[in-house]
N, C-alpha and C positions, 0 to 999 in steps of 0.2 A: 162641223163636220166635215169642209173641207181641208180642214188642219190637221184632223185625224188622216183623213185619206193621205195627204201629202206625208206625214209623219211615216202613216204605215208606207206607202211606195219608197221613200229613202231609206226605210229599214231593210225591206227586201234587197235592195239593191244591194246595200251595203254587205247583209248577211251572204247574199250567191258572190259579191266578189271575196271576201274572205272565205268562201266554202271552196274557192279556185286556188287561193294563194296558201291556204293553209291543210291542203289536201295532205293525209298525210300520206309517206311513204309506202310502198309495196310490202308487205309482211315477208320476211326473209326467213330462212329455216330455221327450227326451234334447235339450240346447244345446252348440252347440260354441262355444268359446271366439270363434270368428270372428262367430257368430250375437251372442253377449253383446256384443261392442265395438260392432258394429254398432247393436244394441239401445239400448245407451247414447248413440249419436252423436244417435239420434232423439229419446230419452225423457229423458235426465239436463236437469236443470234447469239446474244449476251449468254444463253445457257450454252451453246456449242462451242461459244470461244473459251470457256471455262474449262474445257475438256483438254484446249492447247497446254494449259496449266500443269495438267500431271504428263503430258508427253514429255514437257521443256523439264518438269524436274525429274522425271524419269532416266535421263541421258545423264544427270550427275549422280546417281547409283552404278550406272554405267563404266564412268568415269571411274568409280573409287573402288571398283571390282578391277578394273585395268592396272591398278597399282600393286596388286598382286600377282599377274601374269608376265610373262617374258617377255622382252621388247626384241624384235629382231628388225633390222636395217640393211639394205644394199646400197653401196656407193660406185657408182661407175663414172670416170673422167676420161676424159680423150682430148688429148693435146696434139695440134698440128705445127710445126716449126718451120717457117719459110726459108728462103734463101738467106746464107750468112757469108760475108766476105771472110777467108782464110785470114790471120793474123801473119805478118811480116816476123819472121822468126829468125832473118840473117843475123842479127845480134848476137841470140842466145847459140847459134852454130857458131858465129869467130870466138865466141866466150870458150865454149866446149872446144875448138882447137888448141886455143892457148893454154886450156887446163891440162889438156893431152900432151901437150910438148911438156910441161913442167913435170908431170907426171913420171914422164920417160927419163928425164934427166934424173929424177929423183930415184926411180929405178935403176939406172945403171950407175948411181953414186952409192945407192945401200941394195945390192943384189941379194943380201942374207937376210933382208927383213921379211917378217913373217906375214905383213901386211901387201907389200909389192909382190911376194912370193902369188898370193891369190887375187892379184890385180890384172884384168883383160883389156889389154891395148885396143880392143876391137870397139869396146865401147864407143870412143871417141872418132871411130873411123867414119868416113861418108858410106854410106849402105849404097850410095847410088840411085837411090828412090827418089824420084820428080816431085813426089808428093810431101806435105808438109808433115813433120812429126806432129802439130795441133790436130792433124785430121782424126788422130786415134782417140779424140776426147769429145768431139761432138757429137749428140745425141741422132737418134733415129729423127726419121721427118716424122713420125705420126708417133706418139705414146696412147696405150688404152692401160687403164689398171682398172681393176672390179674388186670391190670389199665386202665381204659377208659380215654380218656381226649380233651376235647373241648378248644380250643380256638379263639376267635371271637376278630379282631380286629375292635375298635372302631374308632379311631384317633390315624393316624400314618402321620405326616406333611411330610415325604420324599418319602411317596409312590404316592402322586398326578405328583410331579416334575418328576418324575421315571418313571410313566407309559406315560408322554409326552414325555419325551426323547425317550423311546422306541418305540413310532409309527415314531416322526420324525425319527428317525435312519434308521426305514423300508421304509420310503419315501426315504430318503437318499440313502438306498442299490437299490431301486427299478430303480433310476436314473443312479448311477453305472454303473448297469447291461444295463441298455439300451444303455447308451453310448458308454461300451465295446462291444456288440453287435453289434453296429451301424458302429465300427471301422472296426470290423471283416467283413461286407458287403462291406465295402468299402475297403480293402484289397482283397477280391475278385474278384469286380468290376475293382480293375487295375490290376489284374493279368489277368485276360480276357483280358482286350484291350493290355497287354505286350506280351501274348501268341499269340493272333490274328494278331500283328505289325509283329510278327516272322513267324508266318504262311504265310503272306503275303512278306514278306523278301525272304521267299523259292520261291514262285511264279514268284519272278522276276527275281530271281538268275537263274531258272529254262528258262525264256527267254532269259537273260545273256546269258547262254550255248548254248543254240539253235543259237543265232546270232552269238556267237563267234564259231562255228562248220559251219556254213554258211561261214560265213567270210574265215575260213581256208580252206575250200573246194575250196572255191573262190582260195584264194591265190594261191595254191597249183596247181589250173590249170593254172592258170596265169604264173606261175613259169614253168609249162612243157612249155608254147608257148614262154618263152621269154619275156615275159612283165612283170613280177616280179621276184626281186631278193630274192635269199633264206634267206636274214635277215628279208624280209618281212613275209616270211612264219613261221620261227620261233617267230617271232612275236605275230603273229595270233595263232600260237599253244600256245604261255606262255599267251595269253589269255583266250584260253579256259580254260587252268590247273587254273586260277588265278581264275575264274567265279565257278567253280569243287570245288576248296577249299573253297570258300564262303560259297557256300552250303551245305558243309559239315559241317561247323561252325553253319550255322543256323540251319542244322539238331538236331546237339548236343544241340543247345539251346532250340530248342523246345522240346526236350527232357526231359532237366531240367526243363523248366515250366511246362509241361505237371506233372512230378512228386509232383511239387510244388503244383500246381492246385488241383491234386488228393486229397493232402492233404488237403488243406482247405474243399474242397467241399464233399470229400466221392467217387465222382465218379468213377468207375473204366473203366480199357479199354482205346483203343486209343479213341482220342476227337476230334472231328473238331469242329470251333465254326464258328459263322454268325457275322457279325456288326453289332450292336446294334443301335436302332436309339438314340443318344445323343442331347438333346437340350445345342446348343454351344451358347446362347444369353447371358449368364451369364454376359459376357463383358461388353455388353449394358447397365445394370444397374451402376448406380452410388454406388460408396462405401461406402456411407452413409444408401443403403438400406442393403448390405450386414452386414453391423457391428450391424443395428438395430436388424437383424433376429439372429445373433449371440448370443445377449444378451438375446434375450425371448428364444431362441430354444437350444442353448448348453445345454445337458443333464448334465454335469459335473460341470457346471457353477450352473444348480438349486441345484444338489447335495453339493456344497459348502454352497449353500446360508443354506440349511436346516442343515447341520450340523455345522452352526453357531448357529441356534436355541435350536440345542443338548445341544451346550456347555452351553449356555444361562441356559438351564435347569437341566444342572449338577450343576452349580452354587446355582440356587435357591435351590434344594436338598440338599443343604452343608449349608445353612442358616437354612433351616428347621430342622436340627439336635439341634437347640437350642429351640427347642420347646419341650412340653409333648407329651407321647403316651399313650393312654387308652387303653385297652384291657379287655375282660370279660373270666373269665374260669370256668370249670367244669372238676370237676373229679367224678369218681366212681371206689371202690375197692372191689375184690370176694378175698379172702383168707380162707385157711382152718388152720392156726393158733390159735387152738383153745387155748392153754396152754399160748402163747403169745398175748391174743388180751385180752382189757379192758372188753368186753362184749363178749354176746354170739350170735352176730350178724355179721356173715359172709361176708356181703353185708354194706359198709358206701358211702356216697355221699359227697362233699362240689362246693361250687358254690364261685366265689369271683370277682374281679375285681382288676387289678393293674395300677396305674399310677406313669409313668417312669418320671424323670427327671434327666438330667445328668448338674450336677451347674458345676463341673470343669474337664477337661478330659485328665490334661497335656499340652493341646497347640493342639492336634491333630486335633480339629475342625480347629483352626487359620492357622494350614499348610494347609489342606484340601482347606480352603478359599481362599489361595494366590494361590495355585495349580490352583482350578478352574478357577479363574480370568485370570492368566497366558494363560489357555488354551482358554478362551474367546478371549481374544486378539489376540492368535496365527490365531485363526478360521477366526476371522474377517479380517487379512491380508493374510491369504490364499483366501479369496474371494478378496480381493482388486488385489491380484498379478496374481489370474489367468484371472480377468478382463483385465487386461492389456498386458497377453499372447496372450488370446486371440483376441484381439484389433491387435496384431502383426501378428498372425497367417492368420488374414483375411486381413489384407493391404499386406502382402506378396504374400498370394495366389492370391488376385485381381491383383497386380503388375505380377506375374507371367504367369497368364492368357493373361491379355494385351501383354506380350513380346512372350508368345506361339504363339498368333495371326498374332502376325508380323513377327517371323519367318517362320510360313505357307506360309502368301502370298508371302515373298522372295523365298520362296523354289518351290513355285507353279511358280513362274515367272522363276525362275531359270531351271526349267524342260520344261517351253515352249520355253527358248531361247536353251536347250539342244535338243529339237527334231528338231528344225530348224536349228540349225549347224550338226545335222545328217543328214537332208533331202541334205543338200548343200555341204555336205562331200560326200554322196554319188554320189550325180550328178556331184560332179565336179571328183570324180573317173571315173566314165562311159566317161566324156568329155576328160579326159587322164591329167586334170590339177592339180590333188592331188594324192597324193602315198594313198597306203592300212592304213600305220601309221597313216594317218591323219583319216581316217574311222573308225580304232580299237579307237582312242582316241575320236572320237564324240561317239560311242557305248556305250564306258566305262562311256560317261559323261552323256548319259541319263538313263542307269541304276542307274548311282550311284545319279543322282536328282531324280528319283524315289524312291529309301531307303530314301535320306533325306527328301521327302514330305512323306511318311510314318513315322519315327522318328518325324516329324515336327507334323503330323494327332496326333501321339500318344501323343507328351508331352502337346496337347491343351487340348485333352481327359483326360491326367491326371492333369493336371491344373483344367481343371472346375471339376474333382470331389476332387480335394483339396479345392478347393475355396467352394462346397459345404458341405463338412465334416467341415470344418471349421467353418463354420454357422450352424452345427448341424441341416442341413436340411436330411430327410429319403434320400436314396439310389433313385436317378431317375429311376432305372428298376425294384424294389422292386414292387411287385404286392400285397404284403400286409403290405402296409402302415401305 
């Protein structure tokens, strides 16, 4: 009797300590899967960053359009010249005086010469100016020049395929962004189901703890009445400890799942989930239905086909480099360089046209052609490879769904057998033909089967989501499809 009291006191102390340590966190607000998906769109950083890809690729379209528009430029230059020393021109003056004397002698000897008659001796006479004749060629101290230019593209063969490729690239990025966001939403949906399963496993573990405690108390009572052994009491106490340990593991897993879920959705605080209504009839449709859906709905496949068009446009753009380009231009200039100008008008303008044709560039275009043709072949092979990959993913997801449904049916049958075994064990124990160990094993089988059913339901839900994702279908819970 003393042993029984000591064991009972130890058990109560252990139960109280575990109750304090394993107290569940306060229940949080209930969040539906639709609310989680909507919060993901508003708060997920990856979702937002994908939108920046559209902004960046849209600038390429603006650049392509700018190739057809006129180009206007203005250029203003200002030059300040500092002090300069005037060169010594005395040598040129002596030479001029000598040449003048020779010319006078020649004029006197040949007065009837036509050149001599038109000669002016004053050109070689000293003008009496104290300054040097070199001063007339010194520019102004400040030179200011303004130029306004206008270039109008008329014919640029490379611009047409360039703008076609820019628009196709934008369409491809739109599909890539849509595919990336779709995968984020599917990831949230899978995390939601995983978190919900752990939440339900905690409920199962709590029921297991309650049943184990009741059986432990019953074993202690029967031991005090000499109808049960201490081994049976210890086995019942061990079952309580094992169930409480499982609950601790589930609680830790739930907190980890909540942390990941908060990161994906941006939801804060404690979160409780409700089971969403998921259509699980996907396995009833034939495989060909899902393969056809994948070929038309997968956004990454559409993007790959568009990128093949982009490669073709790039190849055309390189071929266009063999054609000439035609541009019109106009230019107006205003300056204050009076001494360097040929006339007195500070303003002048000009218009013209340029026709450019590259005859030989050293083989650059031929090298670009080989690279463009290679990229086109590579893009075509990428489309073929992705088609095979998608077919493989759909087939694997379809088979996984069928296997998950089979596993779920077996788990449900096993749970039915476990419940029947539990009832039979309890009835046999009451009739005295079964031991408490058999009842403990039956209870353990029931809760293990319930956990297995929850896992099988999670597996089927994941398989359905994987199949829908492999086919490019919208998330079935998203209100904004």
